[in-house]
VMD Tcl script that builds the backbone (N, CA, C; Angstrom):
set m [mol new atoms 393]
animate dup $m
set s [atomselect $m all]
$s set {name element resname resid chain x y z} {
  {N N MET 1 A -13.059 -5.083 25.317}
  {CA C MET 1 A -12.127 -5.068 23.431}
  {C C MET 1 A -11.088 -4.553 23.644}
  {N N GLY 2 A -9.800 -4.118 22.812}
  {CA C GLY 2 A -8.808 -3.621 23.182}
  {C C GLY 2 A -8.776 -2.720 21.953}
  {N N GLN 3 A -7.493 -1.680 22.273}
  {CA C GLN 3 A -7.336 -1.028 20.822}
  {C C GLN 3 A -7.341 -1.057 19.503}
  {N N ASN 4 A -8.093 -0.694 19.327}
  {CA C ASN 4 A -7.389 -1.006 17.598}
  {C C ASN 4 A -6.393 -0.707 17.359}
  {N N SER 5 A -5.165 -1.704 16.363}
  {CA C SER 5 A -4.511 -1.222 16.230}
  {C C SER 5 A -3.904 -1.234 14.921}
  {N N ASN 6 A -5.763 -1.628 13.563}
  {CA C ASN 6 A -5.358 -1.844 12.523}
  {C C ASN 6 A -5.989 -0.130 12.237}
  {N N ILE 7 A -5.767 0.088 10.524}
  {CA C ILE 7 A -6.885 1.723 9.904}
  {C C ILE 7 A -7.516 -0.043 9.324}
  {N N ASN 8 A -8.493 0.592 9.886}
  {CA C ASN 8 A -9.881 -1.263 9.035}
  {C C ASN 8 A -11.456 -0.866 7.972}
  {N N ASP 9 A -11.762 -1.493 7.844}
  {CA C ASP 9 A -12.970 -0.566 6.439}
  {C C ASP 9 A -13.905 0.154 7.567}
  {N N ALA 10 A -14.342 -0.405 8.841}
  {CA C ALA 10 A -15.394 0.711 9.400}
  {C C ALA 10 A -14.519 2.261 9.588}
  {N N GLN 11 A -13.030 2.057 9.321}
  {CA C GLN 11 A -13.061 3.518 9.823}
  {C C GLN 11 A -12.650 4.578 8.247}
  {N N THR 12 A -12.466 3.326 7.179}
  {CA C THR 12 A -12.895 3.986 5.461}
  {C C THR 12 A -14.007 4.948 5.125}
  {N N THR 13 A -14.741 4.642 5.740}
  {CA C THR 13 A -16.116 5.489 5.901}
  {C C THR 13 A -15.462 7.192 6.451}
  {N N LYS 14 A -15.246 6.987 6.915}
  {CA C LYS 14 A -14.912 8.873 7.789}
  {C C LYS 14 A -14.159 9.498 6.797}
  {N N PRO 15 A -14.342 10.535 6.807}
  {CA C PRO 15 A -13.687 11.657 5.740}
  {C C PRO 15 A -11.757 11.577 6.645}
  {N N GLN 16 A -12.019 11.109 7.533}
  {CA C GLN 16 A -10.835 11.916 7.715}
  {C C GLN 16 A -9.532 10.627 6.898}
  {N N PHE 17 A -10.238 9.332 6.011}
  {CA C PHE 17 A -8.581 8.615 5.517}
  {C C PHE 17 A -9.374 8.862 3.950}
  {N N THR 18 A -10.757 9.222 3.563}
  {CA C THR 18 A -10.648 8.983 2.269}
  {C C THR 18 A -11.006 10.744 1.733}
  {N N ASP 19 A -11.013 11.762 2.794}
  {CA C ASP 19 A -10.597 12.972 2.297}
  {C C ASP 19 A -9.637 12.991 2.023}
  {N N ARG 20 A -7.964 11.836 2.846}
  {CA C ARG 20 A -6.929 13.264 3.276}
  {C C ARG 20 A -6.022 13.539 1.637}
  {N N GLU 21 A -5.835 14.560 2.635}
  {CA C GLU 21 A -4.484 15.310 1.426}
  {C C GLU 21 A -3.598 15.587 1.005}
  {N N GLY 22 A -2.519 15.520 0.849}
  {CA C GLY 22 A -0.653 15.738 0.911}
  {C C GLY 22 A -0.554 14.788 1.119}
  {N N ASP 23 A 0.319 14.871 1.945}
  {CA C ASP 23 A 1.807 13.977 2.515}
  {C C ASP 23 A 0.611 13.297 3.855}
  {N N TYR 24 A 0.993 11.811 5.164}
  {CA C TYR 24 A 0.688 11.439 5.314}
  {C C TYR 24 A 1.578 10.530 6.561}
  {N N VAL 25 A 1.563 10.063 6.958}
  {CA C VAL 25 A 2.258 9.810 7.815}
  {C C VAL 25 A 1.396 8.590 9.017}
  {N N ILE 26 A 1.655 6.703 8.615}
  {CA C ILE 26 A 0.370 6.463 8.894}
  {C C ILE 26 A 1.112 6.195 10.199}
  {N N PRO 27 A 0.603 6.444 11.583}
  {CA C PRO 27 A 0.469 6.103 13.422}
  {C C PRO 27 A 1.619 4.720 13.223}
  {N N ASP 28 A 2.600 4.903 14.399}
  {CA C ASP 28 A 3.303 3.735 14.946}
  {C C ASP 28 A 1.769 2.062 14.955}
  {N N SER 29 A 1.227 2.738 15.851}
  {CA C SER 29 A 0.297 1.527 16.101}
  {C C SER 29 A -0.729 1.488 15.453}
  {N N VAL 30 A -0.654 1.523 13.971}
  {CA C VAL 30 A -1.072 0.623 13.376}
  {C C VAL 30 A -0.214 -0.626 12.976}
  {N N THR 31 A -0.032 -1.879 12.723}
  {CA C THR 31 A -0.233 -3.486 12.390}
  {C C THR 31 A -0.570 -3.076 10.558}
  {N N ARG 32 A -1.797 -3.023 10.557}
  {CA C ARG 32 A -2.101 -3.811 8.734}
  {C C ARG 32 A -3.388 -2.091 8.570}
  {N N ILE 33 A -3.018 -2.666 7.280}
  {CA C ILE 33 A -3.417 -1.763 6.333}
  {C C ILE 33 A -4.689 -2.307 5.260}
  {N N GLU 34 A -5.842 -1.927 6.085}
  {CA C GLU 34 A -7.309 -3.182 5.594}
  {C C GLU 34 A -7.663 -2.727 4.456}
  {N N ASN 35 A -8.181 -4.041 3.687}
  {CA C ASN 35 A -9.069 -3.777 2.338}
  {C C ASN 35 A -9.516 -2.469 2.274}
  {N N SER 36 A -9.445 -1.271 1.013}
  {CA C SER 36 A -10.342 -0.214 0.984}
  {C C SER 36 A -10.184 0.575 2.139}
  {N N ALA 37 A -8.843 0.561 2.460}
  {CA C ALA 37 A -8.574 1.932 3.736}
  {C C ALA 37 A -8.750 3.068 3.690}
  {N N PHE 38 A -7.844 3.542 1.982}
  {CA C PHE 38 A -8.020 5.157 1.599}
  {C C PHE 38 A -7.905 5.150 -0.211}
  {N N LYS 39 A -8.941 4.262 0.448}
  {CA C LYS 39 A -9.824 3.770 -1.642}
  {C C LYS 39 A -9.815 5.125 -2.223}
  {N N ASN 40 A -9.621 5.522 -3.268}
  {CA C ASN 40 A -9.773 6.534 -3.918}
  {C C ASN 40 A -9.776 7.711 -2.960}
  {N N CYS 41 A -8.968 8.830 -2.887}
  {CA C CYS 41 A -8.311 9.711 -2.198}
  {C C CYS 41 A -7.475 10.189 -2.851}
  {N N THR 42 A -8.235 11.456 -3.858}
  {CA C THR 42 A -7.573 11.360 -4.843}
  {C C THR 42 A -6.142 12.854 -4.353}
  {N N GLY 43 A -7.117 12.721 -2.987}
  {CA C GLY 43 A -5.694 13.950 -2.612}
  {C C GLY 43 A -4.658 13.953 -1.614}
  {N N LEU 44 A -4.596 12.219 -1.520}
  {CA C LEU 44 A -3.796 12.237 -1.424}
  {C C LEU 44 A -2.018 11.806 -2.133}
  {N N THR 45 A -0.866 12.214 -1.691}
  {CA C THR 45 A 0.384 12.860 -2.409}
  {C C THR 45 A 1.687 11.522 -2.151}
  {N N SER 46 A 1.278 10.955 -0.519}
  {CA C SER 46 A 2.746 10.747 -0.864}
  {C C SER 46 A 2.293 9.772 0.747}
  {N N VAL 47 A 3.077 9.035 0.796}
  {CA C VAL 47 A 2.121 7.789 2.268}
  {C C VAL 47 A 3.906 7.086 2.803}
  {N N ILE 48 A 3.488 7.380 4.099}
  {CA C ILE 48 A 5.263 7.095 4.954}
  {C C ILE 48 A 4.160 5.300 5.890}
  {N N ILE 49 A 4.605 4.420 5.367}
  {CA C ILE 49 A 4.364 3.156 6.582}
  {C C ILE 49 A 5.663 3.050 7.629}
  {N N PRO 50 A 5.199 2.639 8.852}
  {CA C PRO 50 A 5.812 3.051 9.038}
  {C C PRO 50 A 6.772 1.112 9.734}
  {N N GLU 51 A 7.409 0.905 9.888}
  {CA C GLU 51 A 7.458 -0.046 10.866}
  {C C GLU 51 A 6.627 -1.452 11.358}
  {N N THR 52 A 6.250 -0.757 11.957}
  {CA C THR 52 A 5.173 -2.201 12.975}
  {C C THR 52 A 3.585 -2.642 11.803}
  {N N VAL 53 A 4.165 -2.446 10.455}
  {CA C VAL 53 A 2.814 -2.889 9.584}
  {C C VAL 53 A 3.372 -3.835 9.095}
  {N N THR 54 A 2.466 -4.999 9.074}
  {CA C THR 54 A 3.207 -6.517 8.824}
  {C C THR 54 A 2.499 -6.690 7.154}
  {N N LYS 55 A 1.233 -6.257 6.598}
  {CA C LYS 55 A 0.244 -6.385 5.550}
  {C C LYS 55 A -0.313 -4.991 5.176}
  {N N ILE 56 A -0.712 -4.916 4.333}
  {CA C ILE 56 A -1.701 -4.085 3.095}
  {C C ILE 56 A -2.519 -5.298 2.416}
  {N N GLY 57 A -3.301 -4.585 3.248}
  {CA C GLY 57 A -4.908 -5.182 2.020}
  {C C GLY 57 A -5.607 -4.812 0.647}
  {N N GLU 58 A -6.485 -5.609 0.659}
  {CA C GLU 58 A -6.830 -5.840 -0.692}
  {C C GLU 58 A -7.440 -3.770 -0.620}
  {N N SER 59 A -7.235 -3.434 -1.961}
  {CA C SER 59 A -7.420 -1.575 -2.450}
  {C C SER 59 A -7.124 -0.795 -1.893}
  {N N ALA 60 A -5.844 -1.078 -0.785}
  {CA C ALA 60 A -5.894 -0.361 0.238}
  {C C ALA 60 A -5.924 1.506 -0.101}
  {N N PHE 61 A -4.556 1.694 -1.690}
  {CA C PHE 61 A -4.227 2.617 -1.815}
  {C C PHE 61 A -5.338 2.726 -3.637}
  {N N GLU 62 A -5.878 2.323 -3.654}
  {CA C GLU 62 A -6.496 2.153 -5.030}
  {C C GLU 62 A -7.421 2.966 -5.191}
  {N N GLY 63 A -6.960 3.532 -6.592}
  {CA C GLY 63 A -7.838 4.901 -6.997}
  {C C GLY 63 A -7.813 6.297 -6.029}
  {N N CYS 64 A -5.598 5.517 -5.581}
  {CA C CYS 64 A -5.104 7.544 -5.664}
  {C C CYS 64 A -5.139 7.672 -6.269}
  {N N THR 65 A -4.768 8.666 -7.167}
  {CA C THR 65 A -4.122 9.058 -8.659}
  {C C THR 65 A -3.567 10.583 -8.018}
  {N N ALA 66 A -3.016 10.979 -7.536}
  {CA C ALA 66 A -1.937 11.627 -6.786}
  {C C ALA 66 A -1.639 11.117 -6.054}
  {N N LEU 67 A -1.602 10.468 -5.740}
  {CA C LEU 67 A -0.015 9.659 -4.925}
  {C C LEU 67 A 1.485 9.437 -6.319}
  {N N THR 68 A 2.142 10.314 -5.932}
  {CA C THR 68 A 3.662 9.428 -6.145}
  {C C THR 68 A 4.961 9.275 -5.529}
  {N N SER 69 A 4.463 9.354 -4.515}
  {CA C SER 69 A 5.387 8.514 -3.233}
  {C C SER 69 A 4.778 7.076 -2.091}
  {N N VAL 70 A 5.237 6.310 -1.873}
  {CA C VAL 70 A 4.924 5.443 -0.802}
  {C C VAL 70 A 6.003 4.645 -0.781}
  {N N ILE 71 A 6.283 4.747 0.585}
  {CA C ILE 71 A 7.368 3.955 1.108}
  {C C ILE 71 A 7.020 2.334 2.099}
  {N N ILE 72 A 7.622 0.714 1.628}
  {CA C ILE 72 A 7.387 -0.713 2.741}
  {C C ILE 72 A 8.505 0.206 2.681}
  {N N PRO 73 A 7.833 -0.803 4.260}
  {CA C PRO 73 A 9.450 -0.895 5.192}
  {C C PRO 73 A 9.758 -2.817 4.632}
  {N N ASP 74 A 11.519 -3.271 5.588}
  {CA C ASP 74 A 11.286 -4.022 5.301}
  {C C ASP 74 A 10.069 -4.995 6.444}
  {N N SER 75 A 9.130 -4.098 7.220}
  {CA C SER 75 A 7.913 -5.331 7.550}
  {C C SER 75 A 7.122 -6.162 7.224}
  {N N VAL 76 A 6.477 -5.400 5.599}
  {CA C VAL 76 A 5.711 -6.129 4.881}
  {C C VAL 76 A 5.891 -7.036 4.786}
  {N N LYS 77 A 4.805 -7.350 5.197}
  {CA C LYS 77 A 5.214 -9.274 4.156}
  {C C LYS 77 A 3.733 -9.560 3.489}
  {N N GLU 78 A 3.109 -8.875 3.352}
  {CA C GLU 78 A 2.272 -9.011 2.228}
  {C C GLU 78 A 1.610 -8.053 1.864}
  {N N ILE 79 A 1.089 -7.915 0.155}
  {CA C ILE 79 A 0.757 -6.930 -0.694}
  {C C ILE 79 A -0.582 -7.314 -0.771}
  {N N GLY 80 A -1.000 -7.268 -0.376}
  {CA C GLY 80 A -3.633 -7.863 -1.037}
  {C C GLY 80 A -3.239 -7.387 -2.488}
  {N N ALA 81 A -3.955 -7.732 -3.130}
  {CA C ALA 81 A -4.908 -7.619 -4.309}
  {C C ALA 81 A -5.448 -6.292 -4.519}
  {N N TYR 82 A -4.576 -5.901 -5.806}
  {CA C TYR 82 A -4.879 -4.268 -6.565}
  {C C TYR 82 A -4.798 -3.376 -5.559}
  {N N ALA 83 A -3.863 -2.890 -4.219}
  {CA C ALA 83 A -3.723 -2.632 -2.951}
  {C C ALA 83 A -3.287 -1.007 -3.585}
  {N N PHE 84 A -2.396 -1.056 -4.749}
  {CA C PHE 84 A -2.395 0.032 -5.684}
  {C C PHE 84 A -2.590 0.736 -6.520}
  {N N ALA 85 A -3.217 -0.425 -7.255}
  {CA C ALA 85 A -4.266 0.194 -9.000}
  {C C ALA 85 A -5.107 1.298 -9.361}
  {N N LYS 86 A -4.569 1.890 -10.126}
  {CA C LYS 86 A -4.905 2.970 -10.807}
  {C C LYS 86 A -4.273 4.068 -10.065}
  {N N CYS 87 A -3.038 4.402 -9.911}
  {CA C CYS 87 A -2.233 4.782 -8.444}
  {C C CYS 87 A -1.143 5.146 -9.730}
  {N N THR 88 A -1.906 6.426 -10.827}
  {CA C THR 88 A -1.383 6.748 -11.921}
  {C C THR 88 A -0.312 7.650 -11.814}
  {N N ALA 89 A -0.088 8.626 -10.707}
  {CA C ALA 89 A 1.395 9.555 -10.676}
  {C C ALA 89 A 2.173 8.167 -9.933}
  {N N LEU 90 A 2.611 7.404 -9.303}
  {CA C LEU 90 A 2.909 5.927 -9.149}
  {C C LEU 90 A 4.372 6.385 -9.836}
  {N N THR 91 A 5.237 6.539 -9.362}
  {CA C THR 91 A 6.712 6.657 -10.409}
  {C C THR 91 A 7.207 5.698 -10.718}
  {N N SER 92 A 7.408 5.441 -9.329}
  {CA C SER 92 A 8.781 4.380 -8.283}
  {C C SER 92 A 8.127 3.663 -7.020}
  {N N ILE 93 A 8.831 2.303 -6.761}
  {CA C ILE 93 A 8.097 2.088 -5.627}
  {C C ILE 93 A 8.898 0.850 -5.563}
  {N N ILE 94 A 9.452 0.310 -4.547}
  {CA C ILE 94 A 10.649 -0.800 -4.149}
  {C C ILE 94 A 9.947 -1.481 -3.241}
  {N N ILE 95 A 10.195 -2.803 -3.987}
  {CA C ILE 95 A 9.198 -3.974 -2.514}
  {C C ILE 95 A 10.723 -5.127 -2.024}
  {N N PRO 96 A 10.419 -4.685 -1.174}
  {CA C PRO 96 A 10.962 -5.101 0.158}
  {C C PRO 96 A 11.013 -6.897 0.009}
  {N N ALA 97 A 12.430 -6.951 0.903}
  {CA C ALA 97 A 12.496 -9.084 0.413}
  {C C ALA 97 A 11.656 -9.317 1.577}
  {N N SER 98 A 10.867 -8.574 2.464}
  {CA C SER 98 A 10.183 -9.244 3.429}
  {C C SER 98 A 8.806 -9.486 3.367}
  {N N VAL 99 A 8.145 -9.044 1.793}
  {CA C VAL 99 A 7.601 -9.509 0.989}
  {C C VAL 99 A 6.842 -10.899 0.714}
  {N N ARG 100 A 6.268 -11.094 1.081}
  {CA C ARG 100 A 6.234 -12.700 0.807}
  {C C ARG 100 A 5.095 -13.576 -0.291}
  {N N LYS 101 A 3.492 -12.892 -0.123}
  {CA C LYS 101 A 2.773 -13.243 -0.554}
  {C C LYS 101 A 2.221 -12.305 -1.325}
  {N N LYS 102 A 1.813 -11.869 -2.556}
  {CA C LYS 102 A 0.600 -10.635 -3.240}
  {C C LYS 102 A -0.434 -10.877 -4.130}
  {N N GLY 103 A -0.831 -9.862 -4.249}
  {CA C GLY 103 A -2.454 -10.369 -4.527}
  {C C GLY 103 A -1.828 -9.765 -5.758}
  {N N TYR 104 A -3.065 -10.011 -6.465}
  {CA C TYR 104 A -3.554 -10.047 -8.089}
  {C C TYR 104 A -3.204 -8.618 -8.395}
  {N N CYS 105 A -2.800 -8.296 -9.462}
  {CA C CYS 105 A -2.611 -6.977 -9.680}
  {C C CYS 105 A -2.689 -5.463 -8.999}
  {N N VAL 106 A -1.571 -5.949 -8.498}
  {CA C VAL 106 A -1.319 -5.114 -6.668}
  {C C VAL 106 A -0.969 -3.269 -7.207}
  {N N PHE 107 A -0.564 -3.293 -8.763}
  {CA C PHE 107 A -0.366 -2.088 -9.298}
  {C C PHE 107 A -0.783 -1.765 -10.227}
  {N N LYS 108 A -1.729 -2.728 -10.544}
  {CA C LYS 108 A -2.775 -2.390 -12.047}
  {C C LYS 108 A -2.801 -0.516 -12.145}
  {N N ASP 109 A -2.939 -1.033 -13.839}
  {CA C ASP 109 A -2.854 0.683 -14.524}
  {C C ASP 109 A -2.304 1.678 -13.662}
  {N N CYS 110 A -1.429 1.287 -13.029}
  {CA C CYS 110 A -0.366 2.284 -12.688}
  {C C CYS 110 A 0.564 2.309 -13.776}
  {N N THR 111 A 0.296 3.093 -14.673}
  {CA C THR 111 A 1.568 3.535 -16.179}
  {C C THR 111 A 2.458 4.087 -15.564}
  {N N ASN 112 A 2.803 4.785 -14.909}
  {CA C ASN 112 A 4.523 5.122 -15.446}
  {C C ASN 112 A 4.946 4.462 -14.509}
  {N N LEU 113 A 4.571 3.765 -13.380}
  {CA C LEU 113 A 5.399 3.056 -12.804}
  {C C LEU 113 A 6.764 2.283 -12.770}
  {N N THR 114 A 8.024 2.255 -11.979}
  {CA C THR 114 A 8.697 1.829 -11.959}
  {C C THR 114 A 8.803 0.658 -10.732}
  {N N ILE 115 A 8.791 -0.466 -10.671}
  {CA C ILE 115 A 9.156 -1.060 -9.589}
  {C C ILE 115 A 10.158 -2.324 -9.418}
  {N N THR 116 A 10.796 -1.942 -8.276}
  {CA C THR 116 A 12.157 -2.211 -8.620}
  {C C THR 116 A 12.064 -3.565 -7.036}
  {N N ILE 117 A 12.747 -4.901 -7.220}
  {CA C ILE 117 A 12.468 -5.560 -6.257}
  {C C ILE 117 A 13.891 -5.912 -5.177}
  {N N HIS 118 A 12.985 -5.651 -4.273}
  {CA C HIS 118 A 14.788 -6.066 -3.285}
  {C C HIS 118 A 15.473 -7.461 -3.715}
  {N N HIS 119 A 16.893 -7.711 -3.967}
  {CA C HIS 119 A 17.690 -8.294 -5.154}
  {C C HIS 119 A 16.936 -9.903 -3.973}
  {N N ARG 120 A 16.777 -9.334 -2.575}
  {CA C ARG 120 A 17.090 -11.088 -1.342}
  {C C ARG 120 A 16.015 -11.532 -2.322}
  {N N ILE 121 A 14.616 -10.920 -2.169}
  {CA C ILE 121 A 13.401 -11.064 -3.133}
  {C C ILE 121 A 13.417 -12.771 -3.198}
  {N N SER 122 A 12.627 -14.614 -2.589}
  {CA C SER 122 A 13.036 -15.235 -3.101}
  {C C SER 122 A 12.029 -15.930 -4.957}
  {N N PRO 123 A 12.733 -16.572 -5.307}
  {CA C PRO 123 A 13.096 -16.994 -6.957}
  {C C PRO 123 A 11.680 -17.241 -7.390}
  {N N VAL 124 A 10.760 -17.942 -5.779}
  {CA C VAL 124 A 8.994 -18.461 -6.627}
  {C C VAL 124 A 8.262 -17.613 -6.542}
  {N N ILE 125 A 8.310 -15.905 -5.272}
  {CA C ILE 125 A 7.816 -14.427 -5.410}
  {C C ILE 125 A 7.827 -13.935 -6.416}
  {N N GLU 126 A 9.397 -13.794 -7.096}
  {CA C GLU 126 A 9.616 -12.926 -8.068}
  {C C GLU 126 A 9.906 -13.015 -9.393}
  {N N SER 127 A 8.795 -14.293 -9.816}
  {CA C SER 127 A 8.546 -14.769 -10.954}
  {C C SER 127 A 7.548 -14.557 -11.004}
  {N N SER 128 A 6.272 -14.474 -9.545}
  {CA C SER 128 A 5.480 -13.379 -10.455}
  {C C SER 128 A 4.839 -12.237 -9.663}
  {N N PHE 129 A 5.773 -11.402 -10.222}
  {CA C PHE 129 A 5.915 -10.020 -10.162}
  {C C PHE 129 A 5.632 -9.360 -10.762}
  {N N PRO 130 A 4.557 -9.510 -12.383}
  {CA C PRO 130 A 4.579 -8.474 -13.249}
  {C C PRO 130 A 3.454 -7.882 -12.591}
  {N N PHE 131 A 2.740 -8.035 -11.692}
  {CA C PHE 131 A 1.567 -7.599 -10.334}
  {C C PHE 131 A 1.010 -7.461 -11.939}
}
mol reanalyze $m
mol bondsrecalc $m
mol representation Tube
mol addrep $m
C-alpha cells in the first residue's frame, strides 16, 4: 500500500490528534480530514487547512471547545455532518465558493458563530446553509 495521505479514523485514537493543543497546521500531504479526526480535542485553538484538502469529514472537529479560528481553503468541496458542531469558541468562519456539498448540522451549537458564505456559492447550496 502507498503512503496514507489522509488523517483518518484509525489515527484519531492516537494522542497526537485527540490531545492537540494550541495552533495546528495540517500537513500539505493531507487530502482529506476523515470522520472524527480531531473530535473532542478541547485544547486545539486554531487550525490551518492546506489547499490539498478537498473534504472535511463528519464530526472532524466536533467538540473542539477552544477552537477559535479555522481557515477553510478554496480546495474544500465537501464538509461533513457535524464537522464543527459544539465548537463554542468559534466566532467566525468563511465558507468558500468551492463547497458544493455539506452535511447536516455542520455548525450545530456553535453559539458565538457568524458564518460568511462566499458570494459565488450556488443559490441551491446557499439556501441549504443555516447549517
